[in-house]
N, C-alpha and C positions, 0 to 999 in steps of 0.2 A: 419516687426513689427516697432513699432515706438515709439522710447524713447521721442518722444516727451511725452513719458510715463508719466503721467498720469495712472501710474498703480496703480489698488488696492493692497495692501499689504497681500491680500489672501495667503494661500500656493496654489501653482501652481501643479497640477497634470498632470504633463506631462508624456507620454507615452513612454513605452520601445521600443526601437528599435535595429534590429539585424545590427551588423556592417560589411558593405563589406571592407573586411582585403584591407586597401589601404594606400598608403603614398602619400600625396601631398608633392610636394616640389615646392619651387619656388625662385627665385633669389632675391635679394635685389632690392629695386627701382632705376630707373635710375634717370638722371637729369629730372628735371619739365618740363612740357608740357605745351604748351598755351590753350585757348579753343578751338580751331579747331585740337588739337595733334600736333600742330607745336612746334619745340623747342621754350624755353622760351627765350624772348631777351638777349641779349650777354651783359655781365656785362659792356663792354665797351661804350656801349651806354646808359647806366644808370645813373639817377642822385642819388649821393650818398648820403646814409642814409636818405632817406625820410620817412615822416610819414604816414600811409596807415589810412584813417579814413573811417569806414565803418558805415552804417546806419542799425537800427533796431527799431521795435517798441515795444518791451517789456524790462523791466528790468530783471534782474537775480534774481531768486528765491533762489536757491541751489548752492553755490559752490564747493558742496560735487560731485563729478561725480558718484558715486556708487548710487545716490539717483534719482529716476527719474525727469527726466528734462524737461523743456520747450525749445523752440529753443535758445533763447539768453544764457541760461545755458551751453546747448549744445555746442553752438558754441565758447564761451568763456574758458571753461573747456577742451574741445578738442585741444586748442592750448598749454595745459600744461600738460596732462597726457594721453600718445600714447595707442592706442589699438594694441592688438597683429596682427590682420589682419584689411586690407582694403576691398575695394569693387570695383567691376567692371562695367559697363553699365549694363550688364545681370544677376547680381546679384551674378557672381562667386566671390570668396574671392582671396586677393592678399595680397603680403607681405607687412608688416609695421614694427613692432617691433619684428614678427617672421620672421625667413626665409623659414623655413620647419615645416610640420605640418603633423600630422595622428594619427595613430592608430599602436601599438606595438600588441597587442590582441585585441580581441574583448569588452573588459574592460578596456582597457589601452590605452592611449592617450598619445601625447606628443608635445612640442613646442620647437623647437630650436630658439634661440633670437639670437639677434645681441649682441655684447661686446663692442658697442662703444656708448650708450646712457649713460649719465651722469645726475644725478639730479642738479640743477641750485646751490646748494649748495656745490657741488664738489663731492657728495657720486655716487658711481657708481650704475645703475641702472642693476639689477641681476636677476637672475631666482628667487630668494628668494624673492624680490619684487612679482613676477608674482605669485609663490605658496601662499604667504601670503596673498594677495589682493584675489584669489579665496578662500581659506579657511576661510578667515573672514567675506567674503560676506556670503557665505554658511550658517555660524554660527550666524552673527547677523542680517540676512534676511532684507537689506535693500529695502524699497519700488522700484520696478522698474523692466525694462524689464531684468538686467543683473541678478538678483537673480531669476528671472523668468525662466531663462536658466537652472539652475542649479538643476534640480528636480532629474536628474540621476547622479549628480558629488557627489563624496563620499570625496574625498581629492587630494590634491596636494602636490607633494615633488618637491623639486630642487635637481637634483640629480648630478648636475655638476653647475657652476655658467652661464653657458647659455643654462642650458637643464631641462625643467619641465615636470614632466610626473603625469598624473591624472589618479585617479582610480574612476572607475564607478560603481555604483549599479546595473547596468544593460547594456547590449548592448545599443549604441544608436549613430546611423549614422550621424546625424546631429551636434551633441553637439559642437566636438571640433571647427568647422567652426563658429558656432554662439554665441560661448563664444567670440571666438577671436575676431568677427566682432564687438559686442556689448559692450563688457567688458573694461573699462579703467583700465589702471594699474595705481596704487598709491603707494608713498613711503611709505614703512612699517616703516622708521624711524620717521616718521612725523604722518600719521594716526594709528601706532600702539600706541600713548600715549592717545587715545581716548577711554572712556570708552566703546563704540560702534561705529561703523562706520554708524550704520544706524540712528543716531541722531549727528553724529560729522557735525558741521557748517562749519567747512573749511573757514570760513570767514576773513582770515587774521588777527584776532585779536591779536595771541600769537605770532605774531613776522613777518607775510606775509606769502606768498605763496612759495611752492618748486616746481620747474615745470623740467620736463623731454622732453618738447615740444619746439617749436620755440621761445616762448613768455611767460614772465611771468607776471601775473596780479600785477601791481604797486598801482594803486589808482581807489577810485570808488565814485562816484557822484552820487546816487540814483537819478533815473529820469531824468539824465543828462549825463553821460559818464562812460567809463569803460576804463582805460587806461593801455596796456600791453606794456614791454619793451622787446627788442630782447634778446634771449639767443644765445650767440656765442658756436659753437659747435655742431649745430643740424645734424646729420648724414644724413638726407632725402634730403639735398639740396645740390648742389654742392659746395665744398669749406666749408661747414659746417657752412657758415652764411649767416643766412635769411635776403631777400633783405631791407623790412622796418625795419628801426631803433625802429620804436613803432608803435603801433597800437591802435588806438582809436575806440571803440566802440560809437557811439551817438545815444541816445533815441529820437524817434520821435513819434509824436502823431497817425501816419497814413502815408499808403503808398503814399500818395499824397503828404504830406508834404516832404516825404523822396526824392521823384522824384524832387520837386524844390530844395532842398538840392544838389542833385547830379548836374543838371541843373546850379546852381548859382557857383560850385565849391566847397561848403561847406563841402562836402563828396566827397570819389572816388569809392564807392562801396554800393551798396544796398544789403544786405543780405539775405532778405526774397524776394520770388518769385513775379515777376511783375502780374497786374492785365493782362490777356489776351487782353483787348481793350488797353491796353499801349504800347504792344509788338513792333507792327509795327508802330506806331508814335515814340516810342523812337529810333527805328532802322534807322529811316531817320533823326533823332534829330542830329546837330552838336555837336561834342565833347563827344558821348556817343555811347557806344559798349553794342552789347548784346551776352550775352552766353547762350547756351542751353544745358539743363541737362537730361537726360533719366529718365523717371519717372517710379519708382518701387512700386508706392504706388497707392493709390485711396481715392475718396471722397467718402463719403456714409453717409446714415442716418441709424441710430442703434434704435430700437424700444425696450422699457424696458419691458420684459416679467415678472417683479413683478408686473407690475399694470395689475389689472384684467381684462381691457378691450383689453392691449396690448396681453395678453397672450393668445388670441384668434387668430388664423391663419388667418379667414376671415377677422378681422379688419387689419391686417398686410397688406394681399394681396390687400385690397382696398385702403390704403394706397398706396401702390407701384403701381397700377393703377391710382393713383389720380396725378400722377407726369408726366410732359411733358420734357420726357428726351431730345429730341431732340431741344426742345426749349432753354433747358439750356446750352445745348453742343454750339448751335448755336449762339445764342446770348450773353451769359455771356460768356462762354469760345471760342467766336470768331472761331469755328471750331478746335481748338486747343485740342481737347479731343476726347476719343472714349469709345463706350460701352465696358463692359467686360461681357454683359447679365447677372449681378447682379452675377457673378462669381468671388470668390478672385483669381481665376487663369486668372492671366490678360494676354492679347497677349503677353507680353513681355516675358513670361514665356512660350515660343513657344513651349516644351516640354509636357506640361501640360495643356495649355489652350484648351478649346474645344468648338468649334464654334456652336455647335448644341445646347449648353445651351444659351438661347436666352432672352432677355430682354421684361418685361412686357408691353404691349401696353397700352399708354394714353389714357384711356376708362372711364369716370366717370361715364357712364351708368352701367357699369361693376362694377363699385367701389360702387355705390349705392345699385347694386343686391348684395354685398358680405358683404354690413353691414346689410341688412335686412336679409339675412340668417345667421347673426350672434345675430340677436334677437333685432335689434334696428329699430326704427320706426322713419321717418323724422317728424317734428312739421310742423305747418301752415307754416313757413317760408322756409320749405325744407330743414331744417338743423337737423342733427340729434344729439342726446343728448352729446355725450362724446366730451369732447374738451380736446385737446392735449396739452402741452407745450414744445414747440421745444427750446434747447438753441445751443447757437453758440457763438464763439469768433468775437466781432466788431473788432479785429485786421486782421481778415482774410478777406479782400476786396473781394475774389471770392463767398465765402461761404455768405458773407452779401448781395450779390447780388441776388444769386438763392434761398435763403430761402423766400424771399416774393413773387417769382415766385410759389413756393411750398405752400405757404399758399394761395394763390388767386385760384390755379388750384386745391387744394384740397376742397374749398369754392364750387365749380362748382360741386362736387360730394357730397355736403352737409356735409363735414366734418370740423370742425372748429379746426384751429391750431393755438393757440396763441404763437407769437415770443417773447423771451426773449433772446435778445443780450447783451453781457456782457465782461468786461475785461479779456484778456486771462488768467491770472492765475486764478481768480474768477471761471472762465468757467471749466477750468482742475479740480479746487478742486471739483466741483459739479458732474463733470464726474467721477471722482474717487470714490464718495459717491454715485454714482446711482442716485443723486438728479435731474430727469428729466424724461420725458415721452419718448422724442425724442431726439436723439443727432445727431446733423449737424458736422461733420468734416472731418479729413482726417488722413490715415495713411501713414506714410512718407515712410516707406522701409518696403515692406512685399516680403522678399528674397527667402525664403524656405518654400515651400508649405506645408509640415508635419508641421513645428516647426509653422508655422504662423496659420494654424488651431488648432493646440493645444492650443496656447495661447489666441485665439480670440473665439473659440466654444465648448472647453471642460469644464466642471465645474470646478471653481476655477481659470480659467484660467485669468491672469492678465490684458488682454485686453478684457475679455468676457463683454462687456457692454451691450450686449443683454440678459446674464445672461441663455444664452442655456444650457439645460440639457436635450440633447436627447441621447438615448442610441444606437439607429441605427447610428447616426451619429458618437458618440465616437466609436463605434466599427470599423467603417471603418478608422478613424483617427489612431485608435492603429494598425489595419492591416497594414496599409501604413507603418507605422513606423518599423515594425517586418520583411517586407519582404525583401530579399536581391534582388530581381528580379526589375529592373526599370520599366519595363511595366507594373508589376501588380501594383506598386506604382502608376504610372499613371493612371490606370485603378481605383484604388481604390479612389483617390484624386479628379478625375472627377467624382465619384458618390456621394462623400461628397459635391462636389460644388453644383451638383443638387439638393442635399436635401435644403442645404442653400439656393439655389434659390426659390426651390419651397414651402419651408416651411417660406420663406422671414425672414430668421434669421437674415439678415444683407442685407439692401438697397444699394447694390455697384452700383454707377450710372454712373462712368467715371474713367479712368487713363490719363495721360496726362504728354505729357515733361514740362519742366519747364524752363522758362527765367529768366535770371537775369542780371542787368546792370551796367556798370561800365565805370569809365572816361577813354578817348581814351588816356591820360596822362600816363596810366600803362598798362602793358603787362606781359603775364607770368602765367595768370590763370589758373587754373587745372579745369574744371567743373566735379563733381563728381554726382552721382544719389540721387535725392531728396533734398527737401529745408534744410534737416538738414545738408547736406554737401556742397553742391551748389557750389560758387567757392571761400568760405570761410572754405573750410577745411584747415589742417594744413600745407601739401604740397604747396596747391595753395598760400596761404598768405605769405609762407615763400619762396616761387619761386617766388613772383612777383616783378617787376621792374619798376620803374618810367623811363618813356623813353623822357618825355617832361618837 
């Protein structure tokens, strides 16, 4: 799921699942590793107390991590508010604030947390902060993926300073790991003063920010920069002292300007993923290094089925046949992406991926035939009457390229598409409101098949931007959630994915690994899956060292 989240504040109807009685135990994280998995540069060869400057193309909208965030929101708040769990390249969860997690019984889960996290004002971070965060998010219903995960959550209790137990309304096999990964923990003694966490700005106006991460936000110049200072005593780096003394996010208008700033030495890291065409060029550029991040998300076109024309399956299928997917992946993605067969079960989810679910062929004649079957006739100019408004973010340089290709190939099929590129935060707001015919974008992390399909394709799902309401699909997702048999779960999920493809509820076009650029004056970055984590995740930034 993508906390890019853009999530509507609708009530989420997640389904019940039967819990396989498990206890997942993990050890505390070890010292940070570099982008290729090698140990970070030894401190003896590092420059003392450097400033790490990171480029971004968007301003912060929400300083409250409990509300749906855009990328810059997520990058900056993640440096202050810890998650219970991290994530590995294959989507499995890893220790972070929590060291052990699992289930006591089918409707009781637990987290055992570290005892060495402290808020920057000197207050210990305890299980009470965790329980309060979960209970308050459930009560106040802030928009975003975190609240969306809590449908089967009833309450949390701190049974000791380091142990939290969760009561569930129904068995749910995914909830402990998904809450643990997606939810930030916030300080009860700060956020508890707010009337509601759903409306709490947390903008620092009441005396600044309180952090339990490696950095604390200190100053903001909107449209220019965000400056964070080091917080000593961060337990997830060796010795407890983050490498950079200060982290500065600088705002640039686009990725090309970011690249120029990196090459000139004005910035040290580009937080957002590189356009594929720039990867090999920068790989051979003196002074620049490239880190690769596994892709756990996908790029897609979503058709708003509240619109009468798009409610017709033949129209959605016609639109799908009018896309030259191979050209997009070859020309724009430079061969760095692969097809999923329009399935949300990507190849990286190897147990679930079904290679028999295949992509719609690019066939403009077939697209025209489907439009006529839907009841439309072309005019004298060969164009059909419906015109579809496609929205996308101008800050997404890859999408910005392929939407033009989609418009042109659709025109060959007689289908008119009007492109509306816009500033990212405006685009996210329109997405939330359903103010589009076609949405072009990306979901950054789709790590758990049942949860992901629940959020994306069940009525009321917080990222159900197609407004899907298909009883047969809903039943498959529900059945997959309650079964304790993994093979049966896989079979049900594959059947659900085939419905998504055949009904064209979601035109999933490709998945790709992502590439990030940084200065060779720095070492020790840890690449994590997706653009949300990239090489600017807390452990990576805190473990970075300036070596030149």
